[in-house]
C-alpha positions in Angstrom: 0.0 0.0 0.0 1.2 3.5 -0.7 1.1 6.1 2.0 1.4 9.9 1.3 3.9 11.8 3.4 2.6 15.2 2.5 1.5 16.2 6.0 4.8 15.3 7.6 6.9 17.1 4.9 4.7 20.2 4.9 4.9 20.4 8.7 8.7 20.0 8.6 9.0 22.8 6.0 6.6 25.1 8.0 3.7 25.1 5.6 0.1 25.5 6.8 -2.7 23.7 4.9 -4.0 26.9 3.4 -0.5 28.1 2.3 0.3 24.7 0.7 -3.1 24.5 -1.1 -2.5 28.0 -2.6 1.1 27.3 -3.6 0.2 24.0 -5.2 -3.0 25.4 -6.7 -5.2 22.6 -5.4 -8.5 22.8 -3.6 -8.1 23.1 0.2 -10.7 20.3 0.7 -8.5 18.0 -1.4 -5.5 18.7 0.9 -7.6 18.2 4.0 -8.7 14.8 2.7 -5.1 13.9 2.1 -4.1 15.1 5.6 -6.9 13.0 7.2 -6.3 9.9 5.1 -2.7 9.5 4.1 -3.6 6.4 2.0 -6.1 8.4 -0.1 -6.0 8.0 -3.9 -4.7 11.1 -5.7 -3.8 11.9 -9.2 -0.2 12.1 -10.4 -1.0 15.7 -11.4 -1.9 16.5 -7.7 1.2 14.7 -6.5 3.4 16.7 -8.9 1.8 20.0 -7.9 2.4 19.3 -4.2 6.0 18.2 -4.8 6.8 21.4 -6.7 5.1 23.5 -4.0 7.1 21.8 -1.3 10.4 21.9 -3.3 10.9 18.1 -3.2 11.0 15.3 -5.7 7.6 13.5 -5.9 9.2 10.3 -4.8 9.8 11.9 -1.3 6.0 12.3 -0.9 5.2 8.6 -1.0 6.2 5.5 0.9 5.3 1.8 0.8 3.7 0.5 4.0 2.3 -2.9 4.9 -1.4 -3.4 4.1 -2.1 -3.6 7.8 -1.4 0.1 8.1 -4.8 1.0 6.6 -6.6 -1.5 8.7 -4.9 -0.3 11.9 -5.5 3.3 10.9 -9.3 2.6 10.5 -9.4 1.0 13.9 -7.9 4.1 15.5 -10.4 6.3 13.8 -13.4 4.2 14.9 -12.2 4.2 18.5 -12.3 8.0 18.5 -16.0 8.2 17.7 
């Protein structure tokens, strides 16, 4: 499974969600969805825009994680309700 590292990298570089969405020219709701769900499906165009806005190669924004990550992440979310 692929996990997006956008939130971590944006935080490390000091970007707010609003600033990043403006610089990448993507809808703020799209970025909020990515922040909430790092295994969300996004287009390569969106990934490229985010990479350019953050000043990193697109490959730095993704990582391969075990499939259990998503299942464990869902369990954590359901426990918060």
